[in-house]
N, CA, C and O atoms as CSV, one atom per row, in Angstrom:
chain,resi,resn,atom,element,x,y,z
A,1,MET,N,N,42.782,183.394,342.864
A,1,MET,CA,C,42.586,181.988,343.146
A,1,MET,C,C,41.453,181.856,344.164
A,1,MET,O,O,41.322,182.668,345.080
A,2,ALA,N,N,40.658,180.840,343.987
A,2,ALA,CA,C,39.622,180.530,344.967
A,2,ALA,C,C,40.239,179.589,346.001
A,2,ALA,O,O,40.643,178.472,345.678
A,3,TYR,N,N,40.304,180.054,347.240
A,3,TYR,CA,C,40.936,179.260,348.291
A,3,TYR,C,C,39.959,178.218,348.818
A,3,TYR,O,O,38.778,178.496,349.030
A,4,THR,N,N,40.484,177.002,349.024
A,4,THR,CA,C,39.656,175.900,349.509
A,4,THR,C,C,40.349,175.227,350.690
A,4,THR,O,O,41.481,175.558,351.043
A,5,ILE,N,N,39.654,174.299,351.272
A,5,ILE,CA,C,40.180,173.582,352.426
A,5,ILE,C,C,41.471,172.827,352.075
A,5,ILE,O,O,42.280,172.554,352.962
A,6,THR,N,N,41.670,172.490,350.814
A,6,THR,CA,C,42.885,171.781,350.408
A,6,THR,C,C,44.122,172.661,350.521
A,6,THR,O,O,45.240,172.146,350.513
A,7,HIS,N,N,43.950,173.972,350.626
A,7,HIS,CA,C,45.069,174.901,350.777
A,7,HIS,C,C,45.496,175.076,352.231
A,7,HIS,O,O,46.473,175.770,352.515
A,8,LEU,N,N,44.766,174.448,353.151
A,8,LEU,CA,C,45.021,174.631,354.575
A,8,LEU,C,C,45.788,173.460,355.176
A,8,LEU,O,O,45.755,172.343,354.660
A,9,ASP,N,N,46.477,173.741,356.276
A,9,ASP,CA,C,47.138,172.733,357.093
A,9,ASP,C,C,46.123,171.632,357.408
A,9,ASP,O,O,44.993,171.944,357.784
A,10,PRO,N,N,46.488,170.362,357.267
A,10,PRO,CA,C,45.549,169.277,357.583
A,10,PRO,C,C,44.985,169.347,359.005
A,10,PRO,O,O,43.927,168.774,359.269
A,11,LEU,N,N,45.660,170.029,359.916
A,11,LEU,CA,C,45.131,170.133,361.283
A,11,LEU,C,C,43.815,170.908,361.342
A,11,LEU,O,O,43.079,170.792,362.321
A,12,PHE,N,N,43.505,171.704,360.300
A,12,PHE,CA,C,42.210,172.388,360.273
A,12,PHE,C,C,41.079,171.382,360.166
A,12,PHE,O,O,39.977,171.635,360.653
A,13,THR,N,N,41.334,170.257,359.541
A,13,THR,CA,C,40.275,169.271,359.337
A,13,THR,C,C,40.428,168.045,360.227
A,13,THR,O,O,39.683,167.077,360.073
A,14,ALA,N,N,41.369,168.067,361.143
A,14,ALA,CA,C,41.603,166.907,362.003
A,14,ALA,C,C,40.437,166.648,362.958
A,14,ALA,O,O,40.288,165.539,363.471
A,15,GLY,N,N,39.611,167.670,363.197
A,15,GLY,CA,C,38.449,167.481,364.050
A,15,GLY,C,C,38.764,167.392,365.526
A,15,GLY,O,O,37.916,166.984,366.320
A,16,ASN,N,N,39.986,167.773,365.909
A,16,ASN,CA,C,40.350,167.665,367.319
A,16,ASN,C,C,40.256,168.993,368.066
A,16,ASN,O,O,40.536,169.046,369.263
A,17,GLY,N,N,39.875,170.046,367.389
A,17,GLY,CA,C,39.694,171.339,368.044
A,17,GLY,C,C,40.976,172.082,368.366
A,17,GLY,O,O,40.920,173.161,368.957
A,18,LYS,N,N,42.142,171.537,367.995
A,18,LYS,CA,C,43.415,172.200,368.332
A,18,LYS,C,C,43.528,173.569,367.664
A,18,LYS,O,O,43.943,174.535,368.303
A,19,LYS,N,N,43.166,173.659,366.391
A,19,LYS,CA,C,43.245,174.946,365.692
A,19,LYS,C,C,42.267,175.943,366.308
A,19,LYS,O,O,42.606,177.109,366.510
A,20,LEU,N,N,41.069,175.487,366.600
A,20,LEU,CA,C,40.068,176.369,367.202
A,20,LEU,C,C,40.567,176.912,368.541
A,20,LEU,O,O,40.410,178.098,368.831
A,21,THR,N,N,41.160,176.054,369.343
A,21,THR,CA,C,41.721,176.475,370.637
A,21,THR,C,C,42.848,177.475,370.432
A,21,THR,O,O,42.935,178.475,371.144
A,22,GLN,N,N,43.710,177.205,369.459
A,22,GLN,CA,C,44.820,178.112,369.163
A,22,GLN,C,C,44.294,179.501,368.802
A,22,GLN,O,O,44.804,180.504,369.302
A,23,TYR,N,N,43.303,179.567,367.959
A,23,TYR,CA,C,42.735,180.848,367.540
A,23,TYR,C,C,42.038,181.558,368.702
A,23,TYR,O,O,42.145,182.776,368.840
A,24,ARG,N,N,41.338,180.812,369.521
A,24,ARG,CA,C,40.678,181.424,370.686
A,24,ARG,C,C,41.716,182.002,371.644
A,24,ARG,O,O,41.529,183.091,372.186
A,25,ASP,N,N,42.821,181.261,371.851
A,25,ASP,CA,C,43.861,181.700,372.788
A,25,ASP,C,C,44.496,183.024,372.390
A,25,ASP,O,O,44.873,183.811,373.258
A,26,VAL,N,N,44.620,183.285,371.080
A,26,VAL,CA,C,45.229,184.551,370.661
A,26,VAL,C,C,44.201,185.663,370.519
A,26,VAL,O,O,44.560,186.806,370.236
A,27,GLY,N,N,42.938,185.343,370.712
A,27,GLY,CA,C,41.904,186.371,370.760
A,27,GLY,C,C,41.587,187.050,369.439
A,27,GLY,O,O,41.313,188.249,369.413
A,28,CYS,N,N,41.621,186.309,368.351
A,28,CYS,CA,C,41.338,186.951,367.062
A,28,CYS,C,C,40.141,186.326,366.342
A,28,CYS,O,O,40.038,186.411,365.119
A,29,LEU,N,N,39.236,185.698,367.103
A,29,LEU,CA,C,38.061,185.083,366.490
A,29,LEU,C,C,36.795,185.855,366.819
A,29,LEU,O,O,36.619,186.294,367.955
A,30,PRO,N,N,35.913,186.028,365.847
A,30,PRO,CA,C,34.603,186.587,366.173
A,30,PRO,C,C,33.790,185.563,366.970
A,30,PRO,O,O,34.055,184.363,366.892
A,31,ALA,N,N,32.835,186.020,367.710
A,31,ALA,CA,C,32.023,185.140,368.555
A,31,ALA,C,C,31.254,184.099,367.754
A,31,ALA,O,O,30.863,183.069,368.303
A,32,THR,N,N,31.033,184.343,366.479
A,32,THR,CA,C,30.266,183.417,365.645
A,32,THR,C,C,31.052,182.159,365.271
A,32,THR,O,O,30.465,181.185,364.801
A,33,VAL,N,N,32.365,182.167,365.474
A,33,VAL,CA,C,33.186,180.999,365.144
A,33,VAL,C,C,33.247,180.100,366.373
A,33,VAL,O,O,33.929,180.401,367.352
A,34,THR,N,N,32.516,178.987,366.296
A,34,THR,CA,C,32.396,178.107,367.461
A,34,THR,C,C,32.725,176.647,367.171
A,34,THR,O,O,32.674,175.813,368.074
A,35,SER,N,N,33.059,176.330,365.927
A,35,SER,CA,C,33.357,174.939,365.576
A,35,SER,C,C,34.518,174.912,364.587
A,35,SER,O,O,34.888,175.939,364.020
A,36,ASP,N,N,35.087,173.726,364.388
A,36,ASP,CA,C,36.163,173.573,363.410
A,36,ASP,C,C,35.687,173.985,362.018
A,36,ASP,O,O,36.428,174.616,361.264
A,37,GLU,N,N,34.456,173.628,361.685
A,37,GLU,CA,C,33.923,173.954,360.360
A,37,GLU,C,C,33.786,175.457,360.179
A,37,GLU,O,O,34.131,175.988,359.124
A,38,SER,N,N,33.286,176.148,361.201
A,38,SER,CA,C,33.144,177.606,361.078
A,38,SER,C,C,34.511,178.292,361.075
A,38,SER,O,O,34.661,179.361,360.483
A,39,LEU,N,N,35.506,177.691,361.728
A,39,LEU,CA,C,36.873,178.236,361.684
A,39,LEU,C,C,37.437,178.141,360.269
A,39,LEU,O,O,38.047,179.090,359.778
A,40,VAL,N,N,37.236,177.004,359.617
A,40,VAL,CA,C,37.711,176.835,358.241
A,40,VAL,C,C,37.067,177.881,357.338
A,40,VAL,O,O,37.761,178.524,356.551
A,41,ARG,N,N,35.749,178.063,357.439
A,41,ARG,CA,C,35.062,179.073,356.626
A,41,ARG,C,C,35.618,180.463,356.908
A,41,ARG,O,O,35.843,181.243,355.983
A,42,HIS,N,N,35.840,180.774,358.180
A,42,HIS,CA,C,36.368,182.078,358.589
A,42,HIS,C,C,37.759,182.317,357.999
A,42,HIS,O,O,38.025,183.390,357.457
A,43,VAL,N,N,38.635,181.337,358.100
A,43,VAL,CA,C,40.004,181.468,357.599
A,43,VAL,C,C,40.010,181.636,356.080
A,43,VAL,O,O,40.719,182.495,355.555
A,44,LEU,N,N,39.232,180.827,355.379
A,44,LEU,CA,C,39.180,180.939,353.917
A,44,LEU,C,C,38.640,182.300,353.489
A,44,LEU,O,O,39.103,182.869,352.500
A,45,GLN,N,N,37.672,182.820,354.222
A,45,GLN,CA,C,37.131,184.143,353.903
A,45,GLN,C,C,38.180,185.220,354.147
A,45,GLN,O,O,38.283,186.170,353.370
A,46,GLN,N,N,38.963,185.082,355.222
A,46,GLN,CA,C,40.002,186.073,355.519
A,46,GLN,C,C,41.050,186.137,354.404
A,46,GLN,O,O,41.555,187.216,354.091
A,47,LEU,N,N,41.373,185.010,353.817
A,47,LEU,CA,C,42.385,184.987,352.753
A,47,LEU,C,C,41.985,185.856,351.571
A,47,LEU,O,O,42.853,186.369,350.865
A,48,THR,N,N,40.694,186.032,351.343
A,48,THR,CA,C,40.249,186.855,350.221
A,48,THR,C,C,40.507,188.338,350.466
A,48,THR,O,O,40.410,189.136,349.534
A,49,ALA,N,N,40.833,188.728,351.704
A,49,ALA,CA,C,41.099,190.132,352.026
A,49,ALA,C,C,42.565,190.515,351.831
A,49,ALA,O,O,42.942,191.666,352.052
A,50,LEU,N,N,43.376,189.569,351.424
A,50,LEU,CA,C,44.800,189.832,351.235
A,50,LEU,C,C,45.017,190.805,350.076
A,50,LEU,O,O,44.346,190.721,349.047
A,51,HIS,N,N,45.954,191.721,350.255
A,51,HIS,CA,C,46.315,192.672,349.205
A,51,HIS,C,C,46.702,191.882,347.954
A,51,HIS,O,O,47.334,190.832,348.070
A,52,PRO,N,N,46.338,192.363,346.755
A,52,PRO,CA,C,46.632,191.615,345.524
A,52,PRO,C,C,48.106,191.241,345.338
A,52,PRO,O,O,48.411,190.169,344.814
A,53,VAL,N,N,49.012,192.110,345.760
A,53,VAL,CA,C,50.440,191.804,345.639
A,53,VAL,C,C,50.793,190.601,346.503
A,53,VAL,O,O,51.539,189.720,346.076
A,54,LEU,N,N,50.261,190.567,347.705
A,54,LEU,CA,C,50.538,189.451,348.598
A,54,LEU,C,C,49.751,188.205,348.197
A,54,LEU,O,O,50.230,187.085,348.378
A,55,ALA,N,N,48.563,188.390,347.661
A,55,ALA,CA,C,47.775,187.248,347.197
A,55,ALA,C,C,48.513,186.525,346.076
A,55,ALA,O,O,48.441,185.300,345.978
A,56,ALA,N,N,49.217,187.267,345.237
A,56,ALA,CA,C,49.990,186.640,344.158
A,56,ALA,C,C,51.088,185.742,344.724
A,56,ALA,O,O,51.352,184.665,344.190
A,57,VAL,N,N,51.727,186.191,345.812
A,57,VAL,CA,C,52.760,185.381,346.467
A,57,VAL,C,C,52.117,184.141,347.078
A,57,VAL,O,O,52.621,183.031,346.907
A,58,LEU,N,N,51.016,184.324,347.784
A,58,LEU,CA,C,50.329,183.190,348.395
A,58,LEU,C,C,49.890,182.191,347.324
A,58,LEU,O,O,50.071,180.984,347.484
A,59,ASP,N,N,49.316,182.693,346.241
A,59,ASP,CA,C,48.859,181.804,345.175
A,59,ASP,C,C,50.008,180.982,344.601
A,59,ASP,O,O,49.863,179.781,344.373
A,60,ALA,N,N,51.152,181.630,344.367
A,60,ALA,CA,C,52.322,180.918,343.833
A,60,ALA,C,C,52.775,179.827,344.792
A,60,ALA,O,O,53.117,178.724,344.367
A,61,GLU,N,N,52.776,180.133,346.083
A,61,GLU,CA,C,53.181,179.137,347.084
A,61,GLU,C,C,52.194,177.971,347.140
A,61,GLU,O,O,52.604,176.813,347.231
A,62,LEU,N,N,50.925,178.268,347.086
A,62,LEU,CA,C,49.921,177.203,347.132
A,62,LEU,C,C,50.000,176.324,345.890
A,62,LEU,O,O,49.869,175.104,345.983
A,63,LEU,N,N,50.212,176.934,344.736
A,63,LEU,CA,C,50.351,176.158,343.504
A,63,LEU,C,C,51.597,175.274,343.532
A,63,LEU,O,O,51.641,174.230,342.881
A,64,ALA,N,N,52.620,175.705,344.300
A,64,ALA,CA,C,53.854,174.920,344.429
A,64,ALA,C,C,53.732,173.847,345.510
A,64,ALA,O,O,54.684,173.105,345.752
A,65,GLY,N,N,52.572,173.754,346.163
A,65,GLY,CA,C,52.350,172.699,347.140
A,65,GLY,C,C,52.425,173.120,348.600
A,65,GLY,O,O,52.192,172.300,349.487
A,66,ASN,N,N,52.744,174.373,348.865
A,66,ASN,CA,C,52.771,174.841,350.248
A,66,ASN,C,C,51.330,174.929,350.754
A,66,ASN,O,O,50.389,174.929,349.961
A,67,ARG,N,N,51.161,175.003,352.074
A,67,ARG,CA,C,49.830,175.112,352.670
A,67,ARG,C,C,49.825,176.192,353.739
A,67,ARG,O,O,50.866,176.550,354.289
A,68,VAL,N,N,48.646,176.698,354.019
A,68,VAL,CA,C,48.460,177.731,355.030
A,68,VAL,C,C,48.410,177.085,356.404
A,68,VAL,O,O,47.571,176.222,356.666
A,69,ARG,N,N,49.324,177.513,357.286
A,69,ARG,CA,C,49.340,177.022,358.666
A,69,ARG,C,C,48.313,177.782,359.504
A,69,ARG,O,O,47.554,177.183,360.265
A,70,SER,N,N,48.300,179.108,359.356
A,70,SER,CA,C,47.368,179.920,360.142
A,70,SER,C,C,47.143,181.254,359.463
A,70,SER,O,O,47.956,181.712,358.659
A,71,VAL,N,N,46.013,181.872,359.807
A,71,VAL,CA,C,45.671,183.213,359.337
A,71,VAL,C,C,45.138,183.962,360.544
A,71,VAL,O,O,44.063,183.645,361.054
A,72,PHE,N,N,45.884,184.950,360.999
A,72,PHE,CA,C,45.464,185.733,362.153
A,72,PHE,C,C,45.230,187.176,361.750
A,72,PHE,O,O,45.959,187.724,360.924
A,73,SER,N,N,44.217,187.786,362.331
A,73,SER,CA,C,43.914,189.179,362.038
A,73,SER,C,C,43.460,189.877,363.316
A,73,SER,O,O,42.615,189.373,364.056
A,74,TRP,N,N,44.039,191.038,363.552
A,74,TRP,CA,C,43.662,191.865,364.682
A,74,TRP,C,C,43.261,193.239,364.150
A,74,TRP,O,O,43.739,193.648,363.092
A,75,PRO,N,N,42.393,193.958,364.863
A,75,PRO,CA,C,41.920,195.255,364.355
A,75,PRO,C,C,43.034,196.265,364.046
A,75,PRO,O,O,42.929,196.999,363.063
A,76,GLU,N,N,44.060,196.318,364.831
A,76,GLU,CA,C,45.111,197.318,364.629
A,76,GLU,C,C,46.361,196.752,363.960
A,76,GLU,O,O,47.456,197.272,364.172
A,77,GLY,N,N,46.222,195.706,363.162
A,77,GLY,CA,C,47.328,195.151,362.396
A,77,GLY,C,C,47.887,193.946,363.093
A,77,GLY,O,O,47.413,193.701,364.203
A,78,PRO,N,N,48.783,193.186,362.638
A,78,PRO,CA,C,48.869,192.843,361.231
A,78,PRO,C,C,47.887,191.746,360.888
A,78,PRO,O,O,47.378,191.055,361.770
A,79,PHE,N,N,47.627,191.591,359.627
A,79,PHE,CA,C,46.889,190.452,359.088
A,79,PHE,C,C,47.991,189.511,358.636
A,79,PHE,O,O,48.728,189.833,357.704
A,80,CYS,N,N,48.119,188.365,359.270
A,80,CYS,CA,C,49.279,187.515,359.047
A,80,CYS,C,C,48.872,186.129,358.575
A,80,CYS,O,O,48.022,185.475,359.179
A,81,VAL,N,N,49.495,185.691,357.481
A,81,VAL,CA,C,49.297,184.346,356.950
A,81,VAL,C,C,50.615,183.606,357.142
A,81,VAL,O,O,51.648,184.027,356.620
A,82,SER,N,N,50.582,182.516,357.882
A,82,SER,CA,C,51.775,181.706,358.110
A,82,SER,C,C,51.647,180.424,357.292
A,82,SER,O,O,50.584,179.804,357.256
A,83,LEU,N,N,52.743,180.033,356.634
A,83,LEU,CA,C,52.739,178.839,355.790
A,83,LEU,C,C,53.452,177.681,356.481
A,83,LEU,O,O,54.248,177.889,357.397
A,84,LEU,N,N,53.162,176.466,356.039
A,84,LEU,CA,C,53.765,175.285,356.648
A,84,LEU,C,C,55.251,175.145,356.345
A,84,LEU,O,O,56.029,174.726,357.203
A,85,ARG,N,N,55.645,175.498,355.114
A,85,ARG,CA,C,57.038,175.321,354.709
A,85,ARG,C,C,57.631,176.645,354.248
A,85,ARG,O,O,56.894,177.572,353.911
A,86,PRO,N,N,58.953,176.738,354.231
A,86,PRO,CA,C,59.588,177.961,353.722
A,86,PRO,C,C,59.151,178.248,352.287
A,86,PRO,O,O,58.755,177.344,351.551
A,87,PHE,N,N,59.230,179.511,351.908
A,87,PHE,CA,C,58.877,179.896,350.549
A,87,PHE,C,C,59.695,179.097,349.540
A,87,PHE,O,O,60.869,178.805,349.766
A,88,LYS,N,N,59.065,178.752,348.436
A,88,LYS,CA,C,59.727,177.996,347.379
A,88,LYS,C,C,60.750,178.859,346.635
A,88,LYS,O,O,61.722,178.338,346.088
A,89,LYS,N,N,60.533,180.159,346.616
A,89,LYS,CA,C,61.450,181.067,345.931
A,89,LYS,C,C,61.434,182.419,346.613
A,89,LYS,O,O,60.630,182.667,347.511
A,90,ARG,N,N,62.337,183.295,346.175
A,90,ARG,CA,C,62.352,184.663,346.689
A,90,ARG,C,C,61.391,185.494,345.852
A,90,ARG,O,O,61.316,185.344,344.632
A,91,TYR,N,N,60.669,186.360,346.518
A,91,TYR,CA,C,59.725,187.228,345.820
A,91,TYR,C,C,60.215,188.650,345.914
A,91,TYR,O,O,60.623,189.111,346.980
A,92,LYS,N,N,60.174,189.345,344.794
A,92,LYS,CA,C,60.598,190.739,344.764
A,92,LYS,C,C,59.512,191.547,344.087
A,92,LYS,O,O,58.818,191.061,343.194
A,93,GLY,N,N,59.379,192.773,344.520
A,93,GLY,CA,C,58.409,193.662,343.901
A,93,GLY,C,C,58.438,195.008,344.578
A,93,GLY,O,O,58.925,195.136,345.701
A,94,ALA,N,N,57.926,196.000,343.912
A,94,ALA,CA,C,57.950,197.366,344.437
A,94,ALA,C,C,57.183,197.483,345.747
A,94,ALA,O,O,57.499,198.339,346.572
A,95,LYS,N,N,56.194,196.646,345.945
A,95,LYS,CA,C,55.370,196.759,347.141
A,95,LYS,C,C,55.665,195.673,348.164
A,95,LYS,O,O,54.881,195.459,349.089
A,96,LEU,N,N,56.779,194.994,348.007
A,96,LEU,CA,C,57.138,193.934,348.943
A,96,LEU,C,C,58.432,194.275,349.655
A,96,LEU,O,O,59.356,194.832,349.062
A,97,GLU,N,N,58.488,193.943,350.905
A,97,GLU,CA,C,59.712,194.073,351.683
A,97,GLU,C,C,59.991,192.698,352.260
A,97,GLU,O,O,59.157,192.157,352.985
A,98,ARG,N,N,61.140,192.124,351.955
A,98,ARG,CA,C,61.458,190.779,352.418
A,98,ARG,C,C,62.417,190.856,353.588
A,98,ARG,O,O,63.387,191.613,353.563
A,99,SER,N,N,62.144,190.082,354.591
A,99,SER,CA,C,63.027,190.046,355.751
A,99,SER,C,C,63.188,188.601,356.200
A,99,SER,O,O,62.431,187.725,355.780
A,100,LEU,N,N,64.162,188.359,357.041
A,100,LEU,CA,C,64.350,187.020,357.608
A,100,LEU,C,C,63.566,186.932,358.894
A,100,LEU,O,O,64.061,187.389,359.924
A,101,GLY,N,N,62.421,186.394,358.897
A,101,GLY,CA,C,61.523,186.356,360.041
A,101,GLY,C,C,62.160,186.282,361.411
A,101,GLY,O,O,62.203,185.211,362.016
A,102,LYS,N,N,62.648,187.383,361.901
A,102,LYS,CA,C,63.277,187.393,363.218
A,102,LYS,C,C,62.280,187.715,364.324
A,102,LYS,O,O,62.648,187.833,365.493
A,103,ASP,N,N,61.038,187.852,363.947
A,103,ASP,CA,C,59.982,188.079,364.919
A,103,ASP,C,C,59.867,186.822,365.785
A,103,ASP,O,O,59.757,185.723,365.241
A,104,PRO,N,N,59.888,186.951,367.116
A,104,PRO,CA,C,59.837,185.767,367.981
A,104,PRO,C,C,58.565,184.939,367.807
A,104,PRO,O,O,58.530,183.776,368.206
A,105,HIS,N,N,57.525,185.521,367.218
A,105,HIS,CA,C,56.305,184.754,366.996
A,105,HIS,C,C,56.499,183.698,365.917
A,105,HIS,O,O,55.796,182.688,365.914
A,106,TYR,N,N,57.432,183.910,365.007
A,106,TYR,CA,C,57.607,183.002,363.892
A,106,TYR,C,C,58.824,182.108,364.011
A,106,TYR,O,O,58.798,180.977,363.526
A,107,GLY,N,N,59.879,182.574,364.634
A,107,GLY,CA,C,61.128,181.832,364.645
A,107,GLY,C,C,61.917,182.144,363.391
A,107,GLY,O,O,61.394,182.788,362.482
A,108,PRO,N,N,63.152,181.709,363.321
A,108,PRO,CA,C,64.024,182.115,362.222
A,108,PRO,C,C,63.665,181.533,360.855
A,108,PRO,O,O,64.087,182.086,359.839
A,109,ALA,N,N,62.907,180.447,360.790
A,109,ALA,CA,C,62.663,179.826,359.492
A,109,ALA,C,C,61.194,179.794,359.088
A,109,ALA,O,O,60.854,179.184,358.074
A,110,SER,N,N,60.327,180.427,359.845
A,110,SER,CA,C,58.906,180.351,359.523
A,110,SER,C,C,58.523,181.336,358.432
A,110,SER,O,O,58.812,182.527,358.547
A,111,PRO,N,N,57.876,180.858,357.376
A,111,PRO,CA,C,57.435,181.747,356.316
A,111,PRO,C,C,56.142,182.444,356.713
A,111,PRO,O,O,55.224,181.807,357.228
A,112,ALA,N,N,56.066,183.734,356.478
A,112,ALA,CA,C,54.861,184.479,356.821
A,112,ALA,C,C,54.627,185.583,355.814
A,112,ALA,O,O,55.568,186.137,355.245
A,113,ILE,N,N,53.375,185.892,355.603
A,113,ILE,CA,C,52.959,187.002,354.759
A,113,ILE,C,C,52.148,187.908,355.667
A,113,ILE,O,O,51.145,187.474,356.233
A,114,GLU,N,N,52.565,189.159,355.815
A,114,GLU,CA,C,51.862,190.076,356.704
A,114,GLU,C,C,51.359,191.289,355.939
A,114,GLU,O,O,52.025,191.814,355.047
A,115,GLN,N,N,50.178,191.709,356.314
A,115,GLN,CA,C,49.588,192.906,355.736
A,115,GLN,C,C,49.163,193.780,356.904
A,115,GLN,O,O,48.291,193.399,357.684
A,116,TYR,N,N,49.771,194.939,357.024
A,116,TYR,CA,C,49.455,195.827,358.130
A,116,TYR,C,C,48.325,196.761,357.762
A,116,TYR,O,O,48.347,197.389,356.703
A,117,SER,N,N,47.334,196.852,358.637
A,117,SER,CA,C,46.196,197.726,358.383
A,117,SER,C,C,46.262,198.997,359.213
A,117,SER,O,O,45.541,199.956,358.939
A,118,SER,N,N,47.106,199.014,360.207
A,118,SER,CA,C,47.217,200.176,361.078
A,118,SER,C,C,47.890,201.323,360.345
A,118,SER,O,O,48.856,201.098,359.616
A,119,PRO,N,N,47.403,202.554,360.517
A,119,PRO,CA,C,48.074,203.694,359.890
A,119,PRO,C,C,49.487,203.886,360.427
A,119,PRO,O,O,50.302,204.560,359.796
A,120,LEU,N,N,49.784,203.305,361.576
A,120,LEU,CA,C,51.119,203.431,362.148
A,120,LEU,C,C,52.104,202.471,361.506
A,120,LEU,O,O,53.315,202.667,361.607
A,121,ALA,N,N,51.599,201.435,360.845
A,121,ALA,CA,C,52.498,200.439,360.246
A,121,ALA,C,C,51.958,199.976,358.901
A,121,ALA,O,O,51.629,198.801,358.743
A,122,PRO,N,N,51.861,200.881,357.928
A,122,PRO,CA,C,51.325,200.469,356.631
A,122,PRO,C,C,52.314,199.613,355.856
A,122,PRO,O,O,53.520,199.699,356.086
A,123,GLY,N,N,51.825,198.799,354.952
A,123,GLY,CA,C,52.720,198.047,354.079
A,123,GLY,C,C,52.439,196.572,354.055
A,123,GLY,O,O,51.559,196.069,354.754
A,124,GLN,N,N,53.204,195.892,353.239
A,124,GLN,CA,C,53.116,194.449,353.125
A,124,GLN,C,C,54.511,193.882,353.335
A,124,GLN,O,O,55.493,194.451,352.858
A,125,TYR,N,N,54.602,192.777,354.037
A,125,TYR,CA,C,55.899,192.217,354.385
A,125,TYR,C,C,55.932,190.716,354.157
A,125,TYR,O,O,54.932,190.024,354.347
A,126,LEU,N,N,57.073,190.228,353.756
A,126,LEU,CA,C,57.311,188.792,353.655
A,126,LEU,C,C,58.414,188.449,354.625
A,126,LEU,O,O,59.376,189.203,354.774
A,127,ALA,N,N,58.282,187.328,355.279
A,127,ALA,CA,C,59.344,186.852,356.157
A,127,ALA,C,C,59.525,185.374,355.871
A,127,ALA,O,O,58.558,184.613,355.924
A,128,ALA,N,N,60.749,184.954,355.570
A,128,ALA,CA,C,60.963,183.548,355.254
A,128,ALA,C,C,62.412,183.150,355.387
A,128,ALA,O,O,63.310,183.992,355.398
A,129,ASP,N,N,62.622,181.871,355.486
A,129,ASP,CA,C,63.951,181.302,355.510
A,129,ASP,C,C,64.639,181.577,354.172
A,129,ASP,O,O,63.963,181.697,353.150
A,130,LYS,N,N,65.961,181.678,354.160
A,130,LYS,CA,C,66.715,181.927,352.926
A,130,LYS,C,C,66.663,180.744,351.976
A,130,LYS,O,O,66.908,180.913,350.781
A,131,LYS,N,N,66.351,179.546,352.472
A,131,LYS,CA,C,66.386,178.333,351.642
A,131,LYS,C,C,65.419,178.407,350.492
A,131,LYS,O,O,65.327,177.468,349.702
């Protein structure tokens, strides 16, 4: 799927700089990202790096009307895509591990797709509410 601005949380286009500030605060932006517009381009480009197994899950969620809340990436893992709403369905597959997002960064009901790049934590993970 070709990801577009319509797949993102409306706050990316609100023009108030809140998303840009959020990304700067967590320290995962390259120096070239200095405006809301460049943040949108950066986030959409990052989505293309998702593992095909996880991209299939993201695509299904986007087609069902879900939107991307955030996309964070750090050099030593994880590459994390957070969605606005819980997953529409349960996803199963040989390369997926599903858990109930108990990570304090997400809270108990936040849907997330994570791809670990660190050799210490390889794999792909889904975290979502049971609903």
